[in-house]
C-alpha positions in Angstrom: -231.0 208.2 -107.7 -232.6 211.5 -106.6 -235.9 212.9 -107.6 -234.3 215.3 -110.2 -233.1 212.3 -112.2 -236.4 210.5 -111.9 -238.5 213.6 -112.6 -236.6 214.1 -115.9 -235.6 210.8 -117.4 -238.0 208.3 -115.6 -241.0 210.5 -115.9 -240.4 210.6 -119.7 -239.9 206.8 -119.7 -243.0 206.2 -117.7 -245.1 208.3 -120.0 -243.9 206.7 -123.2 -243.5 203.1 -121.9 -247.0 201.8 -122.8 -246.6 202.7 -126.5 -242.9 201.6 -126.7 -241.7 198.9 -129.1 -240.2 195.7 -127.5 -236.7 197.0 -128.2 -237.3 200.4 -126.6 -238.8 198.7 -123.6 -235.6 196.6 -123.2 -233.7 199.9 -123.1 -236.1 201.6 -120.7 -236.0 198.6 -118.3 -232.2 198.7 -118.4 -231.9 202.4 -117.8 -234.3 202.4 -114.9 -232.5 199.5 -113.2 -229.0 200.8 -114.0 -229.1 204.6 -114.3 -225.5 205.3 -113.3 -224.1 202.7 -115.8 -226.5 203.8 -118.6 -225.6 207.4 -118.2 -222.0 206.7 -119.2 -222.8 204.7 -122.3 -222.8 205.7 -126.0 -225.6 204.7 -128.2 -223.5 201.8 -129.5 -222.7 200.5 -126.0 -226.3 200.9 -124.8 -227.5 199.0 -127.9 -225.0 196.2 -127.3 -225.9 195.9 -123.6 -229.6 195.8 -124.4 -229.2 193.5 -127.4 -230.9 195.9 -129.8 -229.6 197.7 -132.9 -227.7 201.0 -132.6 -230.5 202.6 -134.6 -233.0 201.5 -132.0 -230.9 202.9 -129.2 -230.6 206.2 -131.1 -234.4 206.4 -131.8 -235.1 205.7 -128.1 -233.9 209.1 -127.1 -236.3 210.8 -129.5 -239.1 208.4 -128.3 -238.9 209.9 -124.8 -238.7 213.5 -126.1 -235.0 214.3 -126.6 -233.8 215.9 -129.8 -230.8 213.6 -130.0 -229.0 210.8 -128.1 -226.3 213.3 -127.1 -229.0 215.5 -125.4 -230.5 212.4 -123.7 -227.1 211.3 -122.4 -226.2 214.8 -121.2 -229.4 215.0 -119.3 -228.6 211.8 -117.4 -225.0 212.9 -116.7 -226.1 216.3 -115.4 -228.6 214.7 -113.1 -226.0 212.2 -111.8 -223.6 215.0 -111.2 -226.1 216.7 -108.9 -227.1 213.5 -107.2 -225.5 213.0 -103.8 -224.6 209.7 -102.2 -226.2 209.1 -98.8 -222.8 209.5 -97.2 -222.2 212.9 -98.9 -225.7 214.0 -98.1 -225.4 213.1 -94.4 -222.1 214.7 -94.0 -223.4 218.0 -95.4 -226.4 218.0 -92.9 -224.3 217.6 -89.8 -224.8 220.6 -87.5 -222.1 220.7 -84.8 -223.9 223.5 -83.0 -227.2 221.7 -82.6 -228.0 220.1 -79.2 -229.1 216.4 -78.9 -232.5 217.7 -78.0 -232.7 219.9 -81.1 -231.8 217.1 -83.4 -234.4 214.7 -81.9 -237.1 217.3 -81.9 -236.3 218.5 -85.5 -236.5 214.9 -86.6 -240.0 214.5 -85.2 -241.1 217.7 -86.9 -239.8 216.4 -90.2 -241.7 213.2 -89.7 -244.9 215.2 -88.9 -244.4 217.2 -92.1 -244.0 214.0 -94.1 -247.1 212.5 -92.5 -249.1 215.7 -93.3 -247.8 215.7 -97.0 -248.6 211.9 -97.3 -252.1 212.4 -95.9 -252.7 215.4 -98.2 -251.6 213.5 -101.2 -253.7 210.4 -100.6 -255.9 209.7 -103.5 -259.3 208.2 -102.7 -259.7 206.2 -105.9 -256.3 204.7 -105.6 -256.7 203.9 -101.9 -260.1 202.2 -102.6 -258.6 200.2 -105.5 -255.8 198.9 -103.2 -258.2 197.8 -100.5 -260.5 196.0 -103.0 -257.5 194.2 -104.5 -256.5 192.9 -101.1 -260.1 192.0 -100.1 -260.6 190.0 -103.4 -257.2 188.3 -103.5 -256.7 184.5 -103.0 -253.2 185.2 -101.7 -251.2 188.2 -100.7 -247.5 188.3 -101.2 -245.4 191.3 -100.0 -241.8 192.3 -100.3 -239.5 195.2 -99.3 -235.7 195.4 -99.2 -233.5 197.4 -96.9 -235.4 199.8 -94.7 -238.6 199.1 -96.5 -238.7 195.5 -95.2 -239.8 196.9 -91.8 -242.8 198.7 -93.3 -243.7 195.5 -95.1 -243.3 193.6 -91.8 -245.8 195.9 -90.1 -248.2 195.5 -93.0 -248.2 191.7 -93.1 -248.3 191.3 -89.3 -251.4 193.4 -89.4 -253.1 191.8 -92.4 -252.5 188.2 -91.4 -255.5 187.9 -89.0 -257.9 189.2 -91.7 -256.6 187.2 -94.6 -257.2 183.7 -93.5 -253.5 183.0 -93.1 -252.9 183.8 -96.8 -250.8 186.9 -96.3 -247.1 186.2 -96.6 -243.8 188.2 -96.5 -242.1 186.5 -99.4 -238.6 188.0 -98.7 -238.0 188.0 -94.9 -235.1 190.2 -93.9 -235.0 191.6 -97.5 -234.1 188.3 -99.1 -234.6 189.3 -102.8 -233.9 185.8 -104.2 -236.5 184.2 -102.0 -239.0 186.9 -103.0 -238.3 186.3 -106.7 -238.8 182.5 -106.4 -242.1 183.1 -104.6 -243.5 185.7 -106.9 -243.0 183.4 -109.9 -245.8 181.3 -108.4 -248.2 184.3 -108.3 -251.4 184.2 -110.5 -254.0 186.8 -111.5 -256.0 185.8 -108.4 -253.2 187.0 -106.2 -251.9 190.4 -105.1 -248.3 191.4 -104.7 -247.5 194.4 -102.5 -244.0 196.0 -102.7 -242.4 198.9 -100.9 -239.3 200.8 -101.9 -237.8 204.3 -101.2 -234.7 206.0 -102.7 -232.3 204.7 -103.7 -234.8 202.1 -105.1 -233.7 198.5 -104.5 -233.2 196.7 -107.8 -234.6 193.5 -106.3 -237.8 195.3 -105.4 -238.2 196.6 -108.9 -237.6 193.1 -110.3 -240.2 191.6 -107.9 -242.7 194.2 -108.9 -242.1 193.8 -112.6 -242.4 190.0 -112.3 -245.7 190.3 -110.5 -247.0 192.5 -113.3 -245.8 189.9 -115.9 -247.5 187.1 -114.0 -250.8 189.0 -114.1 -251.1 189.5 -110.3 -252.6 192.6 -108.9 -249.8 195.0 -107.9 -249.8 197.5 -105.1 -246.7 199.6 -104.3 -245.8 201.9 -101.5 -243.2 204.3 -102.6 -242.3 208.0 -102.3 -243.0 209.7 -105.6 -245.0 209.2 -108.8 -241.7 208.9 -110.8 -240.5 205.9 -108.7 -239.6 203.0 -110.9 -242.2 200.8 -109.2 -245.1 203.0 -110.3 -245.4 201.9 -113.9 -246.0 198.3 -112.8 -248.6 199.1 -110.2 -252.4 198.9 -110.2 -252.4 201.1 -107.2 -249.5 203.3 -106.0 -249.6 204.8 -102.6 -247.1 207.6 -101.9 -245.3 208.0 -98.5 -243.1 211.1 -98.2 -239.7 209.9 -96.9 -237.3 212.9 -96.8 -235.3 213.2 -93.6 -232.2 215.1 -92.6 -229.3 213.0 -91.1 -231.0 209.8 -92.3 -231.0 208.2 -95.8 -234.8 208.0 -95.6 -237.6 207.9 -93.1 -240.1 205.0 -93.1 -242.5 206.8 -90.7 -245.0 207.6 -93.5 -244.6 204.2 -95.2 -245.5 202.5 -91.9 -248.4 204.8 -91.4 -249.7 203.9 -94.9 -249.3 200.2 -94.1 -251.2 200.6 -90.9 -253.9 202.5 -92.7 -254.3 199.6 -95.1 -254.6 197.2 -92.2 -257.2 199.4 -90.5 -259.3 199.6 -93.7 -259.2 195.8 -94.1 -260.1 195.3 -90.4 -263.1 197.6 -91.0 -264.4 195.3 -93.7 -263.5 191.9 -92.4 -264.9 191.3 -88.9 -263.9 187.6 -88.9 -260.5 188.7 -87.9 -261.9 189.9 -84.6 -262.4 186.2 -83.5 -258.7 185.5 -84.0 -257.8 188.6 -81.9 -260.2 187.4 -79.1 -258.4 184.0 -79.1 -255.1 185.7 -78.9 -256.3 188.0 -76.1 -257.6 184.9 -74.2 -254.2 183.2 -74.6 -252.3 186.1 -73.2 -254.6 186.4 -70.2 -254.3 182.7 -69.4 
């Protein structure tokens, strides 16, 4: 879903979620995982799907600030109407008059703009919290689906020398089932790092939620404060990802990942010995 949807519905859900009743949380979780399906449901259908009473579903709309269920539903439908599929978005951005050079250069300029916005929005307290979670963890599990798996790959490749071999990509090649099995073994002494960009992968949301339920520390790399990952995170790091002619850009997410690696390397000098051994091996 696009940011308009998340800035309206999910922002309200995220704000109200901590004080929600169990029944309302069931509805909130379903809506965030299935926004398109939820938008077409009546209060009776939503209640049945979430296994709550019709009255609970009706009250949910008021709980997140709407005057009625009808207003809540219309808000979702309106946002969905404005949301563009990746294919529609890409076709609208094609410029037949642009040269190959113009397209490549413009893409680089967009990534530079994303990096600047990501740097400008970096919060010192959140960044420090993420680093301390990693430094104090017994084990580090990480997962990203789709394009985000590559940002996670960079992160875990970089962290491994400094984490005594206890940094693991739990869903190689975006294997969500494998990640879910592994995160079920996480404990409060572990940290789970997830990465997801629009349209947010349901498996990544589920892995993040499970990590929260298991009591593990949770770090997420995502694009916006209204991302569905944020409400489960101890530390959320935002990487701007907008890019013409591409569904998303992972340039900023990779830069954030490399920044985390550099911060850990700055605190854990024991990783240097491993790098010396690797350097000697390559010279042999």
